[in-house]
C-alpha positions, 0 to 999 in steps of 0.5 A: 511531530504531526506538522513535520510529517504531513509537511513531507507527505505534502513535498512528496507529492508537489513534485511532477512526474520527472522529478519524483522518478528522479528522486524515487526511493529505492528497491534494494535486494538482500544483497543491497542490488537496485531492483527497483524505484518507489515514485510517490504520486501528485497531481500529475497522476490525474492527466497520466491515463496511461497509468490510470488505466493500468491501476484500473484493470489491475484493481478490477482484477483483483476486486476481491480482494477488498473491502470495497468492491465496485466495476472499476473505470478509468474515471473512478480511479481518477476521482479517487486519486483527486479525493484522496492525494489532498489527504496530508495521511496517505501517499500512494508509490508506484513500483517500478522495476530495474528496467524502469517499467511500471509494474505495481504499486504500494500506498501509506495510509493513516499517518500519524505521529506514531502509527500508520497503515500499509495499503494498495500493495499491487503488482500488477503485471510480471517482470523484474526481480522476484521478489520485487513486491516483498523488497518493496514493502520493506523499502517502504517500511524502513522509511516509514520506522527510520526517516518518518519515525513511525512506532507501528505499522498496520496492515489488514487483509480479507481473511481468504487473500493467504497470499497477501497474509503470507507475504505480510508474516514473511515481512516481519508482521503478525496478526494483532486481532481478527474481525467479523464482517458485514456485507452490505450491497447497494447500487452495483456496490458492496461494501464490508464493515467491521461488525459483532458476532451476532451482525456478521453474514459472511464465513469471511473476516477481516485480518489486522496485522502490526508491526513495530519498527523494533521488532522490524530492525531486530529482523533486518539486524538478525538477517546480517 
């Protein structure tokens, strides 16, 4: 099961941009209208400075919403992909709207035989369907649960990131547990790690939300 999962992820990453775009995962709205595409990233992203610059700028703008916070640069963004693209448990998708404009991204991490984690969800620019990010997450979950056979999916947000939490709740995630955080600063980089109450040094925390495949498809059926 794990070998098949990793092979499918590797195949998606091995495509060129043109191949990936042509075979991209469709994003459809509630009326089944095509409103965008999810394009899987491969090594080609390392040589696309335009896309790397956009991702870098979007990350910097939303830096306080991440556990690890730093001064984002194009080279650090490139290094991120150099380090994560070989990881068979991760994949990163670019979100395109119906007019074929790159407007955001979404990733999946910690993919195992029965579980996965949504991460790096970002709408970088306006345009296209106003519900594009919502339907992007729905499309991603349908793929994970239906095509990859994932049974449970998680997403994690800082407790003050109420917009992201509200979006995930609307999709169908529910709060699983909350963690206290210990904040560390060194060399211009801020990191946070889950901790017990005694070691917490910030007022905010970390919220883990989850949803099973059964819960997801029950919601889909109820909406029909």
